[in-house]
C-alpha positions as CSV (number, residue, x, y, z in Angstrom):
1,M,129.7,121.0,123.6
2,R,128.1,119.6,120.4
3,K,124.4,119.5,120.0
4,R,122.9,116.1,119.5
5,V,120.4,116.2,116.5
6,A,117.8,113.8,115.3
7,I,116.6,114.4,111.7
8,L,113.3,113.2,110.6
9,G,112.8,113.1,106.8
10,C,116.6,112.9,106.3
11,T,116.5,111.9,102.6
12,G,114.3,114.8,101.5
13,S,115.3,118.3,100.5
14,I,115.4,119.8,104.0
15,G,116.9,116.7,105.5
16,T,119.8,116.5,103.1
17,Q,120.6,120.2,103.5
18,A,120.4,119.8,107.3
19,L,123.1,117.1,107.0
20,D,125.1,119.5,104.9
21,V,125.0,122.0,107.8
22,V,126.1,119.2,110.2
23,T,129.0,118.2,107.9
24,A,130.2,121.8,107.6
25,N,130.0,122.2,111.4
26,P,131.3,118.9,113.1
27,D,132.3,120.9,116.2
28,R,128.8,122.1,116.7
29,F,126.5,119.1,115.8
30,E,126.4,115.3,115.9
31,V,123.5,113.2,114.5
32,T,121.9,110.7,116.9
33,A,119.0,109.5,114.8
34,L,117.8,109.6,111.2
35,A,114.3,108.8,110.0
36,A,113.0,108.4,106.4
37,G,110.2,106.8,104.5
38,G,112.5,104.1,103.0
39,S,112.2,104.9,99.3
40,D,115.9,105.6,98.9
41,P,117.7,102.9,100.9
42,A,121.1,103.7,99.4
43,L,121.0,107.4,100.3
44,L,119.8,106.6,103.8
45,A,122.5,104.1,104.4
46,R,125.2,106.5,103.1
47,Q,124.0,109.2,105.5
48,A,123.9,106.8,108.5
49,I,127.3,105.4,107.9
50,E,128.9,108.8,107.1
51,H,127.6,110.4,110.2
52,E,128.0,107.2,112.4
53,V,124.4,107.4,113.4
54,P,123.4,104.9,116.2
55,L,119.7,104.7,115.2
56,I,117.8,104.9,111.8
57,A,114.0,104.6,111.5
58,V,112.1,103.6,108.3
59,A,108.4,104.2,108.0
60,R,107.7,101.4,105.5
61,A,108.4,98.1,107.2
62,T,108.7,96.5,103.7
63,A,111.8,98.6,103.1
64,A,113.7,97.4,106.2
65,Q,115.5,94.6,104.5
66,D,116.6,96.8,101.6
67,V,117.9,99.4,104.0
68,Q,119.8,96.7,106.0
69,L,121.4,95.4,102.9
70,A,122.3,99.0,101.8
71,L,123.9,99.6,105.2
72,Y,126.2,96.6,104.9
73,A,127.0,97.5,101.3
74,E,127.9,101.0,102.3
75,A,130.1,99.8,105.2
76,Q,131.9,97.4,102.8
77,K,132.4,100.1,100.3
78,R,134.1,102.2,103.0
79,G,136.4,99.3,103.9
80,W,134.9,98.5,107.3
81,A,136.1,95.1,108.5
82,E,133.5,93.1,110.4
83,G,133.4,94.4,114.0
84,D,135.5,97.5,113.4
85,H,132.5,99.8,113.4
86,R,129.0,99.5,114.6
87,V,126.2,99.3,112.0
88,P,123.2,101.4,113.1
89,R,120.2,99.9,114.9
90,L,117.3,99.8,112.6
91,V,113.6,100.3,113.5
92,A,110.8,100.1,111.0
93,G,107.0,100.7,110.8
94,P,104.5,103.6,111.2
95,E,105.8,104.5,114.7
96,A,109.5,104.4,113.7
97,A,109.8,108.2,113.3
98,S,108.2,108.8,116.6
99,E,110.7,106.4,118.2
100,A,113.6,108.3,116.6
101,A,112.1,111.6,117.9
102,R,112.2,110.2,121.4
103,E,115.8,109.2,121.3
104,P,117.9,111.4,123.8
105,C,119.0,114.4,121.9
106,D,119.0,118.2,122.1
107,V,117.2,119.0,118.8
108,V,114.7,117.2,116.7
109,L,114.4,118.5,113.2
110,N,111.1,117.4,111.8
111,A,111.5,117.7,108.0
112,M,108.9,115.1,107.1
113,T,106.3,115.9,104.5
114,G,102.6,115.9,105.1
115,A,100.3,114.7,107.9
116,V,102.5,111.8,108.8
117,G,104.6,114.3,110.7
118,L,102.0,115.0,113.4
119,Q,102.7,112.2,115.9
120,P,106.5,112.5,115.6
121,T,106.1,116.2,116.3
122,L,104.1,115.4,119.5
123,A,106.7,112.7,120.4
124,A,109.6,115.2,120.0
125,L,107.8,117.8,122.2
126,D,107.0,115.1,124.8
127,S,110.7,114.1,124.9
128,G,111.7,117.7,126.0
129,A,114.0,118.2,123.1
130,R,113.9,121.5,121.1
131,L,111.8,120.9,118.0
132,A,113.0,122.6,114.8
133,L,109.9,122.4,112.8
134,A,109.9,122.2,109.0
135,N,106.9,119.9,108.9
136,K,104.3,122.7,108.9
137,E,101.5,120.3,108.4
138,S,101.8,118.8,111.8
139,L,101.4,122.2,113.5
140,I,98.5,123.1,111.3
141,M,96.7,119.8,111.8
142,G,97.5,119.7,115.5
143,G,96.9,123.3,116.3
144,S,96.4,123.7,120.1
145,L,97.5,120.1,120.6
146,V,101.0,121.0,119.4
147,T,101.2,124.6,120.8
148,G,99.9,123.3,124.2
149,A,102.5,120.6,124.3
150,A,105.4,123.0,123.6
151,E,107.2,124.6,126.5
152,P,108.2,128.3,126.0
153,G,111.0,128.4,123.4
154,Q,110.8,124.7,122.6
155,L,109.3,125.1,119.1
156,V,111.5,126.8,116.6
157,P,110.3,127.3,113.0
158,V,112.4,126.3,110.0
159,D,110.2,127.6,107.2
160,S,112.2,130.5,105.9
161,E,109.2,132.9,106.3
162,H,108.6,132.0,109.9
163,S,112.3,131.9,110.7
164,A,112.4,135.4,109.3
165,I,109.5,136.5,111.6
166,A,111.1,134.9,114.6
167,Q,114.4,136.8,113.9
168,A,112.6,140.1,113.3
169,L,110.7,139.7,116.6
170,R,113.9,139.2,118.7
171,G,113.9,142.0,121.2
172,E,110.4,143.3,120.2
173,R,107.3,143.2,122.4
174,I,104.4,141.3,120.9
175,Q,102.1,144.2,121.8
176,D,104.2,146.4,119.5
177,V,103.5,144.3,116.5
178,A,100.9,145.7,114.0
179,R,101.1,143.1,111.3
180,L,103.1,140.1,110.1
181,V,103.8,140.3,106.3
182,V,104.5,136.9,104.8
183,T,106.2,136.9,101.4
184,A,105.3,134.6,98.6
185,S,107.4,134.1,95.4
186,G,104.2,133.6,93.5
187,G,105.4,130.3,92.1
188,P,105.9,129.5,88.4
189,F,102.5,131.0,87.4
190,R,102.7,134.4,88.9
191,G,100.9,136.9,86.8
192,R,98.6,134.4,85.1
193,A,94.9,134.7,85.2
194,R,92.7,131.8,86.2
195,D,91.8,130.9,82.7
196,E,95.5,130.7,81.8
197,L,96.0,127.8,84.2
198,T,93.6,125.2,82.8
199,E,96.3,123.3,80.9
200,V,99.1,123.3,83.5
201,T,101.1,120.0,83.7
202,P,102.8,118.6,86.8
203,E,106.2,119.2,85.2
204,Q,105.3,122.9,84.8
205,A,104.0,123.1,88.4
206,M,107.2,121.6,89.7
207,A,109.5,124.2,87.9
208,H,109.8,126.6,90.8
209,P,111.6,129.8,89.8
210,T,113.6,130.3,93.0
211,W,113.5,127.4,95.4
212,D,114.7,123.7,95.0
213,M,112.1,121.7,97.0
214,G,110.4,118.4,97.1
215,P,107.5,117.8,94.6
216,V,104.6,118.2,97.1
217,I,105.9,121.5,98.5
218,T,106.7,122.7,95.0
219,I,103.2,122.0,93.7
220,N,101.8,123.5,96.9
221,S,103.8,126.7,96.1
222,A,102.4,126.7,92.5
223,T,98.8,126.6,93.8
224,L,99.7,128.9,96.8
225,V,98.3,126.3,99.2
226,N,101.8,126.3,100.8
227,K,101.4,130.0,101.5
228,G,97.9,129.4,102.9
229,L,99.4,126.8,105.2
230,E,102.0,129.3,106.2
231,V,99.4,131.9,107.2
232,I,97.8,129.3,109.6
233,E,101.3,128.4,110.8
234,A,102.1,132.1,111.5
235,H,98.9,132.5,113.5
236,L,99.7,129.5,115.6
237,L,103.5,130.2,116.1
238,F,103.1,133.9,117.0
239,D,99.6,134.1,118.4
240,I,98.7,136.9,116.0
241,D,95.1,137.2,114.7
242,F,94.4,136.4,111.1
243,S,93.4,139.9,110.4
244,R,96.9,141.0,111.2
245,I,98.6,138.5,108.8
246,E,99.1,139.7,105.2
247,V,100.6,138.0,102.2
248,V,102.6,139.9,99.5
249,V,104.1,138.5,96.4
250,H,108.0,139.0,96.2
251,P,109.3,137.0,93.2
252,T,113.0,136.9,94.1
253,S,112.5,135.5,97.6
254,V,115.2,137.6,99.1
255,V,113.0,139.2,101.7
256,H,111.6,136.2,103.5
257,S,109.0,138.0,105.6
258,M,108.5,141.2,107.5
259,V,107.2,142.5,110.9
260,E,105.4,145.8,110.8
261,L,105.4,147.6,114.2
262,V,102.8,150.0,115.6
263,D,105.1,153.1,115.1
264,G,105.4,152.5,111.3
265,S,108.7,150.7,111.4
266,T,109.1,147.4,109.4
267,M,111.6,144.9,110.4
268,V,112.9,142.9,107.4
269,Q,114.9,139.7,107.3
270,A,116.7,139.3,103.9
271,S,119.1,136.8,102.5
272,P,119.5,135.0,99.2
273,P,117.1,132.0,98.9
274,D,119.0,129.2,100.6
275,M,117.3,127.0,103.2
276,R,120.6,126.2,105.0
277,L,120.3,129.5,106.8
278,P,117.0,128.8,108.6
279,I,117.9,125.2,109.1
280,A,121.2,126.1,110.7
281,L,119.3,128.6,112.9
282,G,116.7,126.0,113.8
283,L,119.4,123.6,114.9
284,A,121.5,126.1,116.8
285,W,118.8,128.4,118.2
286,P,119.2,130.9,119.7
287,E,122.8,130.9,118.3
288,R,123.8,131.6,114.8
289,V,126.1,129.4,112.7
290,P,128.8,131.5,110.9
291,G,128.8,130.9,107.2
292,A,125.5,129.0,107.1
293,S,124.8,130.7,103.8
294,A,126.1,133.5,101.5
295,P,124.8,137.0,102.4
296,C,123.3,139.5,99.9
297,D,125.8,141.1,97.6
298,W,125.4,144.8,98.4
299,T,128.0,145.9,95.8
300,R,125.6,144.8,93.0
301,A,122.7,146.9,91.8
302,D,119.4,145.2,92.6
303,A,115.8,145.9,93.2
304,W,113.2,144.3,95.5
305,E,109.7,144.1,94.0
306,F,106.5,143.4,95.8
307,F,103.1,142.8,94.3
308,P,99.6,142.3,95.6
309,L,98.1,138.8,95.8
310,D,95.7,137.8,93.0
311,D,93.0,136.1,95.0
312,D,90.8,135.3,92.0
313,A,93.5,133.2,90.3
314,F,94.9,131.8,93.5
315,P,92.1,131.4,96.1
316,A,94.1,129.0,98.3
317,I,95.1,131.6,100.8
318,R,91.5,132.8,101.3
319,L,90.4,129.2,101.9
320,A,93.3,128.8,104.4
321,R,92.1,131.9,106.3
322,Q,88.6,130.4,106.5
323,A,89.9,127.1,107.8
324,G,92.1,128.9,110.4
325,E,89.5,131.2,111.6
326,F,87.0,128.4,111.9
327,G,89.7,126.5,113.9
328,R,89.2,123.1,115.5
329,T,89.8,120.4,112.8
330,A,89.2,122.6,109.8
331,P,92.9,123.2,109.1
332,A,93.5,119.4,109.2
333,V,90.8,119.0,106.6
334,Y,92.3,121.7,104.4
335,N,95.7,120.0,104.5
336,A,94.3,116.4,104.1
337,A,92.2,117.2,101.1
338,N,95.1,119.1,99.5
339,E,97.5,116.1,99.9
340,V,95.0,113.8,98.1
341,C,94.5,116.3,95.4
342,V,98.2,116.8,94.8
343,D,98.7,113.1,94.4
344,A,95.8,113.0,92.0
345,F,97.2,115.9,90.0
346,V,100.6,114.2,89.7
347,D,99.0,110.9,88.6
348,G,97.0,112.8,85.9
349,D,93.6,112.2,87.6
350,L,92.9,115.9,88.4
351,D,93.6,119.1,86.6
352,F,95.6,121.9,88.2
353,L,92.7,124.1,89.0
354,G,90.8,121.1,90.4
355,I,93.3,120.9,93.4
356,V,92.0,124.0,95.1
357,D,88.5,123.7,93.9
358,V,88.2,120.2,95.5
359,V,89.9,121.5,98.7
360,G,87.4,124.3,98.9
361,Q,84.4,122.0,98.5
362,V,85.7,119.5,101.1
363,L,86.4,122.4,103.5
364,A,83.0,124.0,102.9
365,E,81.2,120.7,103.6
366,H,83.2,120.3,106.8
367,V,82.6,123.7,108.4
368,A,78.8,123.4,107.5
369,D,78.6,120.1,109.4
370,E,76.9,120.9,112.8
371,D,78.6,118.0,114.5
372,V,82.0,119.5,113.7
373,A,81.2,122.6,115.9
374,R,80.4,120.3,118.8
375,T,83.6,118.2,118.5
376,D,86.3,118.7,121.2
377,M,89.8,119.1,119.9
378,S,91.7,115.9,120.4
379,L,94.2,113.8,118.6
380,S,91.5,111.2,117.7
381,A,89.3,114.0,116.4
382,V,92.1,115.4,114.2
383,L,93.0,112.0,112.8
384,A,89.3,111.1,112.2
385,A,88.7,114.5,110.4
386,D,91.9,113.9,108.3
387,D,90.6,110.4,107.3
388,R,87.1,111.7,106.3
389,A,88.6,114.6,104.4
390,R,90.8,112.3,102.4
391,E,87.9,110.0,101.6
392,R,85.7,112.8,100.5
393,A,88.4,114.4,98.4
394,R,89.0,111.0,96.7
395,T,85.3,110.8,95.9
396,L,85.2,114.3,94.4
397,V,88.3,113.6,92.3
398,E,86.6,110.5,90.9
399,Q,83.4,112.5,90.1
400,R,85.4,115.1,88.2
């Protein structure tokens, strides 16, 4: 029987690749709902009509009319006579993605970018569907709110690093795990000292050497904030202490992560850098999808290189550990401040090094606030901390 899939963030990099997986496996998957911000009405309409999706959700209510017109235009382009096919139901507004997540289905893929993915993540878990999570920010922000809402086996990671760890842990006992080793490509500026990063432009930061991703994640990879977020994510997903989570630089991104066991063995998951593999695994878990991506070519001479992390040039991972170890709303603050700083960098209002510098200052002020330590973890507390961090980051950006 085909699995019913809802895809949130369907017009982004992960969402479009997920639809590629669905298209290649029509006997395994069908799409029940799509959700997007609304910035690309034509693409959303094309996806919805092609996959005969009953429901589409648009975050920006102002984009609803454009999407509706695009739906009719796409239907006419395909020669649909009036009444021959059903045009999808359209919902719009800030809660639209959460509504799509609650539609009856087997799997919700949350491929949204940023903090806006938190409430759809909680809605998906509440619905009882399996959650294939590519929106790491929602787990990092929500922390125990998300892990506590998930039934055993309900939350499946889609990030290639955490998918690799989940695969390596199959059949292993958690008490036999010595360390998780998360790999990082090092981004486009691997090997540069801090003083060599002062003139970095957004175009340079978005030129990732191995992965084709959206602009926010690509810039996060350049600063290594993305890897910092993944360290927190690994802690939350696998309940492993931060002291047992390491990061190693692996430029070719063939080894996606490793699990070191107490007897000295290391379990490695390797494949060419192609997100369709962890996406397909997230949709079909615990099953595998044959041909999801090409395997390594073992007939060709190759070498896997690993390098230590340069914490002086790229302090984002150290800051992420501080946020994760402090816990409560600190990871939400780390993420929120970064989102503001990335936007400011793209707009030309902040230099590249300023991204992590401002994040560090906002985080330091947050953890030093005595009221924070007395705040209970709740959705309202997370959202309030997120708002305050964004406001403070904007103020610091203006001051620079």
